[in-house]
Each structure stands twice: as C-alpha cells, then as structure tokens.
All heavy atoms as an XYZ file, in Angstrom:
678
protein
N       0.803     -1.181      0.045
C      -0.016      0.014      0.027
C       0.826      1.227      0.036
O       0.572      2.216     -0.684
C      -0.951     -0.054      1.195
C      -1.905      1.080      1.263
S      -3.039      0.979     -0.126
C      -4.098      2.187      0.324
N       1.936      1.228      0.747
C       2.826      2.418      0.868
C       3.462      2.694     -0.473
O       3.540      3.862     -0.890
C       3.880      2.212      1.898
O       3.236      1.885      3.137
C       4.735      3.401      2.091
N       3.914      1.691     -1.165
C       4.583      1.856     -2.479
C       3.559      2.468     -3.471
O       3.924      3.368     -4.256
C       5.095      0.553     -2.999
C       5.837      0.606     -4.323
C       7.008      1.585     -4.220
C       6.319     -0.699     -4.764
N       2.355      1.948     -3.410
C       1.332      2.482     -4.333
C       1.132      4.003     -4.037
O       0.993      4.836     -4.943
C       0.011      1.713     -4.154
C      -1.078      2.303     -5.015
C      -1.093      2.078     -6.372
C      -2.107      3.029     -4.428
C      -2.096      2.600     -7.184
C      -3.133      3.594     -5.216
C      -3.076      3.388     -6.603
N       1.093      4.301     -2.730
C       0.884      5.744     -2.388
C       2.022      6.546     -2.809
O       1.871      7.765     -3.324
C       0.703      5.888     -0.868
N       3.272      6.056     -2.758
C       4.465      6.733     -3.205
C       4.349      7.011     -4.714
O       4.609      8.183     -5.179
C       5.673      5.909     -2.839
C       7.016      6.464     -3.363
C       7.333      7.737     -2.581
C       8.105      5.427     -3.199
N       4.035      6.038     -5.489
C       3.914      6.168     -6.921
C       2.769      7.136     -7.301
O       2.980      8.015     -8.206
C       3.696      4.796     -7.600
C       3.404      4.935     -9.123
C       4.927      3.893     -7.382
N       1.678      7.027     -6.593
C       0.598      7.950     -6.867
C       0.914      9.410     -6.548
O       0.635     10.310     -7.262
C      -0.637      7.519     -6.085
N       1.645      9.557     -5.421
C       2.015     10.929     -5.006
C       3.053     11.571     -6.072
O       2.966     12.742     -6.397
C       2.693     10.887     -3.678
N       3.958     10.691     -6.492
C       4.938     11.185     -7.511
C       4.189     11.559     -8.794
O       4.447     12.644     -9.354
C       5.959     10.103     -7.777
C       6.998     10.548     -8.797
C       7.993     11.376     -8.411
C       6.876     10.149    -10.110
C       8.930     11.833     -9.331
C       7.866     10.569    -11.020
C       8.915     11.404    -10.625
N       3.232     10.737     -9.254
C       2.545     11.005    -10.480
C       1.689     12.248    -10.306
O       1.656     13.106    -11.202
N       1.092     12.454     -9.147
C       0.281     13.628     -8.931
C       1.216     14.877     -8.905
O       0.838     15.946     -9.436
C      -0.442     13.614     -7.541
N       2.367     14.707     -8.316
C       3.276     15.906     -8.271
C       3.766     16.315     -9.721
O       3.913     17.424    -10.057
N       4.025     15.320    -10.509
C       4.441     15.532    -11.903
C       3.311     16.182    -12.692
O       3.542     17.071    -13.488
C       4.921     14.265    -12.597
C       6.162     13.653    -11.876
S       7.535     14.834    -11.633
C       8.130     15.002    -13.296
N       2.109     15.692    -12.437
C       0.880     16.316    -13.123
C       0.707     17.776    -12.712
O       0.409     18.612    -13.565
C      -0.330     15.505    -12.841
N       0.901     18.064    -11.437
C       0.692     19.383    -11.001
C       1.714     20.356    -11.613
O       1.464     21.436    -12.039
C       0.805     19.491     -9.450
C      -0.422     18.864     -8.824
C       0.987     20.918     -8.956
C      -0.350     18.649     -7.335
N       2.966     19.863    -11.752
C       4.059     20.733    -12.294
C       3.790     20.955    -13.801
O       4.163     22.013    -14.320
C       5.441     20.156    -12.106
O       5.526     18.880    -12.761
C       5.733     20.025    -10.633
N       3.152     20.034    -14.479
C       2.857     20.236    -15.913
C       1.798     21.219    -16.121
O       1.687     21.880    -17.201
C       2.572     18.936    -16.626
O       1.283     18.442    -16.135
N       1.026     21.582    -15.114
C      -0.011     22.609    -15.230
C       0.537     24.043    -15.127
O      -0.158     24.963    -15.442
C      -1.149     22.411    -14.166
C      -1.874     21.093    -14.219
C      -2.747     21.003    -12.957
C      -2.621     20.906    -15.484
N       1.707     24.146    -14.607
C       2.290     25.503    -14.398
C       2.608     26.177    -15.679
O       2.672     25.646    -16.747
N       2.752     27.534    -15.597
C       3.131     28.361    -16.649
C       4.502     28.008    -17.138
O       5.455     28.149    -16.379
C       2.994     29.866    -16.299
C       3.295     30.752    -17.467
O       3.115     30.341    -18.611
O       3.679     31.927    -17.158
N       4.698     27.693    -18.405
C       5.974     27.398    -18.940
C       6.589     28.598    -19.608
O       7.448     28.429    -20.458
N       6.167     29.789    -19.263
C       6.644     31.025    -19.870
C       8.131     31.281    -19.702
O       8.968     30.350    -19.860
N       8.540     32.417    -19.423
C       9.992     32.858    -19.341
C      10.552     32.057    -18.112
O      10.193     32.255    -16.971
C      10.063     34.320    -19.062
C       9.452     35.140    -20.235
O       9.516     34.607    -21.391
O       9.059     36.291    -20.021
N      11.541     31.252    -18.446
C      12.214     30.510    -17.419
C      13.697     30.805    -17.546
O      14.243     31.055    -18.593
C      11.993     28.985    -17.524
O      12.418     28.559    -18.815
C      10.515     28.639    -17.263
N      14.373     30.797    -16.396
C      15.818     31.028    -16.439
C      16.476     29.780    -16.896
O      15.954     28.704    -16.842
C      16.279     31.321    -15.005
N      17.706     29.953    -17.475
C      18.439     28.747    -17.922
C      18.657     27.770    -16.722
O      18.865     28.173    -15.612
C      19.717     29.314    -18.449
C      19.731     30.764    -18.186
C      18.416     31.147    -17.631
N      18.754     26.538    -17.062
C      18.942     25.474    -16.049
C      20.295     25.593    -15.427
O      21.263     25.966    -16.030
C      18.802     24.100    -16.732
N      20.300     25.377    -14.108
C      21.542     25.416    -13.362
C      22.114     24.072    -13.145
O      21.357     23.150    -12.967
C      21.267     26.156    -12.037
O      22.423     26.084    -11.266
N      23.407     23.937    -13.181
C      23.982     22.642    -12.854
C      24.356     22.537    -11.341
O      24.861     21.547    -10.888
C      25.273     22.390    -13.662
O      26.143     23.509    -13.434
C      24.947     22.336    -15.172
N      24.027     23.563    -10.593
C      24.279     23.559     -9.173
C      23.357     22.563     -8.465
O      22.269     22.363     -8.890
C      24.111     24.927     -8.554
N      23.897     21.923     -7.414
C      23.025     20.970     -6.680
C      21.804     21.705     -6.073
O      21.931     22.874     -5.730
C      23.931     20.400     -5.651
C      25.053     21.321     -5.462
C      25.192     22.038     -6.808
N      20.753     20.944     -5.970
C      19.567     21.480     -5.342
C      19.663     21.519     -3.882
O      19.956     20.497     -3.270
C      18.309     20.665     -5.758
C      18.109     20.694     -7.282
C      17.067     21.104     -5.067
C      17.079     19.738     -7.780
N      19.526     22.690     -3.280
C      19.626     22.792     -1.785
C      18.532     22.020     -1.091
O      17.400     22.060     -1.551
C      19.616     24.278     -1.498
C      18.914     24.846     -2.626
C      19.171     24.036     -3.820
N      18.844     21.381     -0.019
C      17.844     20.705      0.779
C      17.160     21.723      1.589
O      17.677     22.695      2.070
C      18.490     19.643      1.665
C      19.147     18.506      0.831
C      18.125     17.662      0.123
O      17.045     17.369      0.566
O      18.478     17.248     -1.063
N      15.891     21.500      1.878
C      15.084     22.431      2.649
C      14.169     21.560      3.528
O      13.759     20.456      3.143
C      14.204     23.361      1.757
O      13.459     24.166      2.597
N      13.888     22.025      4.724
C      13.037     21.236      5.640
C      11.528     21.581      5.466
O      10.738     20.924      6.093
C      13.484     21.457      7.111
C      13.351     22.880      7.579
O      13.224     23.775      6.690
O      13.401     23.105      8.803
N      11.236     22.571      4.648
C       9.820     22.845      4.455
C       9.671     23.584      3.073
O      10.632     24.089      2.539
C       9.247     23.677      5.534
C       9.823     25.083      5.682
C       9.255     25.790      6.893
N       9.595     25.081      8.073
C      10.535     25.504      8.898
N      11.193     26.604      8.763
N      10.810     24.787      9.987
N       8.435     23.541      2.623
C       8.127     24.249      1.356
C       8.169     25.747      1.538
O       7.720     26.304      2.523
C       6.731     23.871      0.946
C       6.165     24.641     -0.191
C       5.627     23.829     -1.320
N       4.838     24.520     -2.173
C       5.192     25.615     -2.955
N       6.336     26.092     -2.877
N       4.339     26.172     -3.806
N       8.724     26.490      0.542
C       8.696     27.907      0.563
C       7.320     28.373      0.104
O       6.962     28.315     -1.060
C       9.772     28.501     -0.395
C      11.150     28.152      0.073
C      12.203     28.720     -0.846
O      11.897     29.628     -1.655
O      13.311     28.231     -0.813
N       6.520     28.871      1.069
C       5.135     29.199      0.836
C       4.977     30.292     -0.250
O       4.080     30.253     -1.062
C       4.448     29.650      2.080
C       2.978     29.989      1.937
C       4.502     28.534      3.139
N       5.898     31.190     -0.342
C       5.792     32.309     -1.263
C       6.572     32.066     -2.552
O       6.819     33.003     -3.249
C       6.192     33.612     -0.584
C       5.320     33.927      0.607
C       5.732     33.815      1.897
C       3.978     34.314      0.421
C       4.941     34.080      2.987
C       3.214     34.535      1.477
C       3.617     34.462      2.776
O       2.866     34.680      3.835
N       7.000     30.874     -2.745
C       7.769     30.583     -3.926
C       6.915     30.813     -5.155
O       5.741     30.445     -5.177
C       8.193     29.142     -3.791
O       8.349     28.534     -5.072
N       7.500     31.442     -6.157
C       6.720     31.786     -7.403
C       6.304     30.549     -8.178
O       5.323     30.531     -8.822
C       7.502     32.694     -8.227
N       7.111     29.500     -8.130
C       6.775     28.339     -8.874
C       7.097     27.075     -8.090
O       8.182     27.010     -7.394
C       7.666     28.266    -10.132
O       7.534     27.036    -10.781
N       6.195     26.120     -8.069
C       6.432     24.895     -7.358
C       7.639     24.203     -7.966
O       8.368     23.529     -7.234
C       5.196     24.026     -7.465
C       5.184     22.677     -6.790
C       5.281     22.892     -5.265
C       3.968     21.900     -7.104
N       7.842     24.272     -9.219
C       8.930     23.548     -9.898
C      10.269     23.929     -9.408
O      11.170     23.149     -9.454
C       8.892     23.834    -11.398
C       7.671     23.390    -12.099
C       7.826     23.635    -13.514
N       6.497     23.762    -14.132
C       6.269     23.711    -15.387
N       7.285     23.506    -16.224
N       5.153     23.839    -15.877
N      10.450     25.179     -8.945
C      11.798     25.626     -8.449
C      11.908     25.609     -6.962
O      12.941     25.966     -6.456
C      12.073     27.014     -9.028
O      11.098     27.960     -8.475
N      10.892     25.112     -6.258
C      10.960     25.031     -4.757
C      11.875     23.953     -4.313
O      11.692     22.799     -4.762
C       9.556     24.846     -4.263
C       9.488     24.810     -2.777
O      10.197     25.602     -2.127
O       8.681     23.987     -2.232
N      12.944     24.300     -3.594
C      13.894     23.315     -3.174
C      13.280     22.114     -2.389
O      13.674     20.937     -2.577
C      14.884     24.068     -2.268
C      14.708     25.455     -2.644
C      13.329     25.609     -3.110
N      12.312     22.369     -1.528
C      11.675     21.302     -0.778
C      10.964     20.335     -1.703
O      11.078     19.114     -1.544
C      10.667     21.846      0.269
C       9.917     20.831      0.985
C      10.581     20.168      2.074
C       8.697     20.445      0.676
C       9.914     19.185      2.825
C       8.034     19.456      1.390
C       8.621     18.800      2.416
O       7.982     17.809      3.162
N      10.244     20.885     -2.667
C       9.479     20.037     -3.589
C      10.411     19.204     -4.381
O      10.238     17.973     -4.608
C       8.600     20.911     -4.502
C       7.903     20.166     -5.540
C       6.812     19.328     -5.359
C       8.381     20.180     -6.926
C       6.180     18.658     -6.299
C       7.756     19.439     -7.919
C       6.710     18.705     -7.616
O       6.091     17.916     -8.577
N      11.519     19.874     -4.926
C      12.485     19.056     -5.710
C      13.089     18.002     -4.837
O      13.387     16.926     -5.377
C      13.506     20.062     -6.312
C      12.937     20.947     -7.417
C      13.966     22.032     -7.778
C      12.475     20.220     -8.590
N      13.411     18.312     -3.619
C      14.017     17.340     -2.721
C      13.094     16.126     -2.490
O      13.573     14.964     -2.454
N      11.838     16.406     -2.349
C      10.808     15.287     -2.126
C      10.692     14.436     -3.430
O      10.660     13.214     -3.321
C       9.466     15.894     -1.827
C       9.384     16.477     -0.400
C       9.657     15.390      0.651
O       8.791     14.397      0.714
O      10.504     15.507      1.460
N      10.750     15.099     -4.507
C      10.661     14.323     -5.798
C      11.901     13.492     -5.979
O      11.866     12.317     -6.392
C      10.465     15.268     -6.988
C       9.166     15.971     -6.989
C       7.947     15.052     -6.930
O       7.907     14.064     -7.655
N       7.005     15.385     -6.081
N      13.092     13.994     -5.594
C      14.321     13.238     -5.696
C      14.274     12.088     -4.743
O      14.661     10.965     -5.125
C      15.556     14.139     -5.348
C      16.825     13.487     -5.362
C      17.878     14.381     -4.972
C      19.272     13.713     -4.939
N      20.337     14.608     -4.513
N      13.762     12.283     -3.581
C      13.670     11.175     -2.594
C      12.708     10.062     -3.139
O      12.998      8.885     -3.036
C      13.094     11.710     -1.286
C      12.906     10.669     -0.169
C      12.329     11.177      1.018
N      10.953     11.680      0.891
C       9.895     10.861      1.015
N      10.020      9.583      1.298
N       8.656     11.304      0.791
N      11.599     10.442     -3.757
C      10.650      9.527     -4.342
C      11.315      8.664     -5.429
O      11.114      7.496     -5.532
C       9.447     10.193     -4.837
C       8.626     10.775     -3.707
O       8.765     10.473     -2.575
N       7.704     11.692     -4.100
N      12.086      9.327     -6.318
C      12.795      8.677     -7.400
C      13.742      7.663     -6.847
O      13.882      6.545     -7.284
C      13.382      9.713     -8.306
C      14.365      9.023     -9.293
C      12.416     10.492     -9.103
N      14.545      8.098     -5.854
C      15.494      7.236     -5.260
C      14.905      5.998     -4.594
O      15.445      4.928     -4.564
C      16.394      8.006     -4.338
C      17.366      8.990     -4.980
C      18.030      9.937     -4.029
O      17.756      9.996     -2.850
O      18.958     10.630     -4.581
N      13.730      6.178     -3.966
C      13.031      5.060     -3.338
C      12.566      4.085     -4.406
O      12.669      2.904     -4.191
C      11.813      5.505     -2.532
C      12.160      6.166     -1.224
C      10.939      6.818     -0.593
C      12.829      5.193     -0.246
N      12.050      4.558     -5.531
C      11.660      3.680     -6.567
C      12.851      2.908     -7.189
O      12.803      1.735     -7.455
C      10.969      4.424     -7.694
C       9.520      4.752     -7.540
C       9.035      5.754     -8.614
C       8.669      3.557     -7.514
N      14.001      3.653     -7.305
C      15.186      2.992     -7.851
C      15.691      1.909     -6.863
O      16.180      0.812     -7.249
C      16.218      4.023     -8.138
C      15.948      4.834     -9.289
C      16.862      6.041     -9.517
O      17.539      6.423     -8.570
O      16.987      6.551    -10.661
N      15.608      2.160     -5.550
C      16.004      1.180     -4.547
C      15.127     -0.039     -4.632
O      15.613     -1.133     -4.512
C      15.912      1.902     -3.190
C      16.422      1.079     -2.038
C      17.891      0.654     -2.167
C      16.242      1.724     -0.730
N      13.769      0.195     -4.790
C      12.957     -0.972     -4.920
C      13.256     -1.805     -6.084
O      13.359     -3.057     -5.980
C      11.427     -0.468     -4.987
C      10.456     -1.559     -5.218
C      10.273     -2.449     -3.977
C       9.126     -0.972     -5.635
N      13.539     -1.167     -7.216
C      13.948     -1.823     -8.432
C      15.215     -2.704     -8.195
O      15.282     -3.831     -8.598
C      14.158     -0.844     -9.573
S      14.745     -1.609    -11.085
N      16.213     -2.058     -7.587
C      17.487     -2.712     -7.330
C      17.325     -3.893     -6.404
O      17.961     -4.914     -6.573
C      18.513     -1.687     -6.791
N      16.516     -3.723     -5.331
C      16.354     -4.749     -4.335
C      15.503     -5.940     -4.847
O      15.824     -7.110     -4.580
C      15.686     -4.179     -3.097
C      16.707     -3.341     -2.301
O      17.958     -3.387     -2.610
O      16.262     -2.615     -1.389
N      14.366     -5.685     -5.516
C      13.391     -6.722     -5.846
C      13.219     -6.911     -7.303
O      12.533     -7.925     -7.667
C      12.120     -6.430     -5.141
O      11.461     -5.286     -5.701
N      13.647     -6.031     -8.140
C      13.367     -6.132     -9.545
C      12.020     -5.658     -9.954
O      11.633     -5.757    -11.150
N      11.219     -5.116     -8.970
C       9.895     -4.664     -9.269
C       9.908     -3.148     -9.588
O      10.727     -2.406     -9.208
C       8.987     -4.824     -7.992
C       8.679     -6.255     -7.662
O       8.772     -7.091     -8.554
O       8.368     -6.528     -6.514
N       8.944     -2.821    -10.521
C       8.737     -1.416    -10.927
C       9.933     -0.750    -11.488
O      10.132      0.476    -11.341
C       8.175     -0.618     -9.731
C       6.852     -1.231     -9.185
S       6.058     -0.198     -7.963
C       5.486      1.140     -8.960
N      10.763     -1.427    -12.213
C      11.976     -0.821    -12.826
C      11.598      0.132    -13.911
O      12.285      1.192    -14.067
C      12.953     -1.963    -13.317
S      13.624     -2.912    -11.957
N      10.606     -0.201    -14.739
C      10.167      0.759    -15.737
C       9.668      2.044    -15.194
O      10.016      3.095    -15.683
C       9.097      0.099    -16.632
N       8.907      1.977    -14.052
C       8.436      3.110    -13.433
C       9.612      3.958    -12.872
O       9.565      5.192    -12.840
C       7.449      2.768    -12.308
C       6.156      2.223    -12.810
C       6.127      0.723    -13.114
O       7.189      0.103    -13.147
O       5.074      0.167    -13.381
N      10.603      3.237    -12.269
C      11.789      3.964    -11.714
C      12.527      4.730    -12.805
O      12.931      5.855    -12.572
C      12.683      2.997    -10.992
N      12.708      4.031    -13.951
C      13.399      4.740    -15.025
C      12.601      5.987    -15.514
O      13.201      7.054    -15.810
C      13.635      3.739    -16.241
C      14.791      2.797    -15.946
C      15.115      1.932    -17.181
N      13.999      1.121    -17.591
C      13.829     -0.118    -17.121
N      14.572     -0.648    -16.195
N      12.791     -0.831    -17.583
N      11.264      5.770    -15.689
C      10.465      6.912    -16.106
C      10.443      8.048    -15.109
O      10.495      9.235    -15.490
C       8.967      6.413    -16.357
N      10.394      7.661    -13.852
C      10.458      8.657    -12.785
C      11.763      9.463    -12.801
O      11.820     10.660    -12.633
C      10.246      8.025    -11.415
N      12.866      8.757    -13.036
C      14.182      9.439    -13.091
C      14.237     10.386    -14.313
O      14.664     11.502    -14.126
C      15.291      8.360    -13.186
C      16.705      8.950    -13.477
C      17.164      9.891    -12.420
N      17.384      9.242    -11.132
C      17.704      9.945    -10.008
N      17.961     11.251    -10.119
N      17.883      9.300     -8.957
N      13.706      9.960    -15.404
C      13.691     10.874    -16.561
C      12.845     12.100    -16.356
O      13.232     13.203    -16.658
C      13.205     10.156    -17.816
C      14.140      9.042    -18.375
C      13.468      8.281    -19.492
C      15.457      9.713    -18.870
N      11.668     11.899    -15.747
C      10.782     12.923    -15.425
C      11.401     13.947    -14.394
O      11.319     15.154    -14.492
C       9.453     12.513    -14.902
N      12.095     13.335    -13.428
C      12.751     14.214    -12.409
C      13.846     14.986    -13.024
O      13.966     16.228    -12.740
C      13.218     13.315    -11.232
C      14.108     14.111    -10.330
C      13.594     15.069     -9.428
C      15.485     13.971    -10.315
C      14.370     15.743     -8.559
C      16.281     14.713     -9.483
C      15.695     15.676     -8.613
O      16.489     16.322     -7.793
N      14.654     14.390    -13.807
C      15.766     15.122    -14.494
C      15.274     16.289    -15.377
O      15.838     17.316    -15.377
C      16.678     14.157    -15.272
C      17.425     13.219    -14.364
C      18.388     13.878    -13.350
O      18.909     14.933    -13.655
O      18.585     13.352    -12.279
N      14.183     15.962    -16.073
C      13.597     17.008    -16.890
C      13.099     18.156    -16.068
O      13.330     19.380    -16.338
C      12.456     16.448    -17.708
C      11.766     17.438    -18.573
C      10.603     16.818    -19.419
C       9.892     17.870    -20.177
N       8.680     17.415    -20.711
N      12.454     17.847    -14.991
C      11.897     18.859    -14.044
C      13.093     19.660    -13.431
O      13.007     20.880    -13.299
C      11.137     18.192    -12.911
C      10.593     19.095    -11.773
C       9.562     20.026    -12.363
C      10.004     18.229    -10.675
N      14.131     18.967    -13.004
C      15.298     19.594    -12.434
C      15.952     20.595    -13.407
O      16.399     21.660    -13.074
C      16.275     18.611    -11.924
C      17.281     19.203    -11.009
C      18.159     18.094    -10.441
N      19.463     18.561    -10.800
C      20.514     17.820    -11.071
N      20.428     16.574    -10.979
N      21.697     18.349    -11.327
N      16.089     20.155    -14.656
C      16.683     20.979    -15.663
C      15.875     22.224    -16.027
O      16.424     23.206    -16.471
C      16.958     20.136    -16.938
C      18.088     19.145    -16.705
O      18.971     19.325    -15.825
N      18.023     18.046    -17.447
N      14.541     22.153    -15.835
C      13.673     23.259    -16.081
C      13.750     24.325    -15.031
O      13.392     25.423    -15.269
C      12.231     22.783    -16.296
C      12.002     21.990    -17.520
C      10.595     21.466    -17.638
O       9.859     21.619    -16.657
O      10.285     20.837    -18.642
N      14.133     23.909    -13.805
C      14.086     24.813    -12.678
C      15.334     25.647    -12.552
O      16.262     25.449    -13.150
C      13.839     24.073    -11.393
O      14.879     23.209    -11.070
C-alpha cells in the first residue's frame, strides 16, 4: 500500500508541475539543489521550490531502490528518473 501511495504521489506531483506556466524561465543550473526542511510558501513556482524538488528526488531514489532490491517497478523507476531530471533541468 505504501509503495502504491508513493507512486501515486509522484505522479500527482508531476501532473501538478505540468499545469504551471511554462513562460519565461531562467536557464537550467547545474548547481546541486539545496535541501530544505519545508516548502517555501511564497515561492513563485512549485517547480523551483527546493523542498518540492528534494521530495521528488527522494521518491525517485526510493523507486530505484525498490527496483534494485526486488526487480519490481523498474520501468516506473526509469520513467520517474527521466521525469525528475527534466523537471530539475527546467528549474
């Protein structure tokens, strides 16, 4: 049940970010994403919020760990990594 909730939350998060305005964006940074202990409430975009990106990274890593340990959901883990990298490059 927990894994299903994790996958559903990741999918919902990716769906929410695709609804955002894709207008003028700054060039992607290669700097590491800073960790944050909470969401920046006044952040202009969810996509660039360090807490949100950190949570998405954690979700991707959990899926990859599940794939490595049990061989389950490997396609989902690869798709999640690609989606996360795309999101990270856009922010």
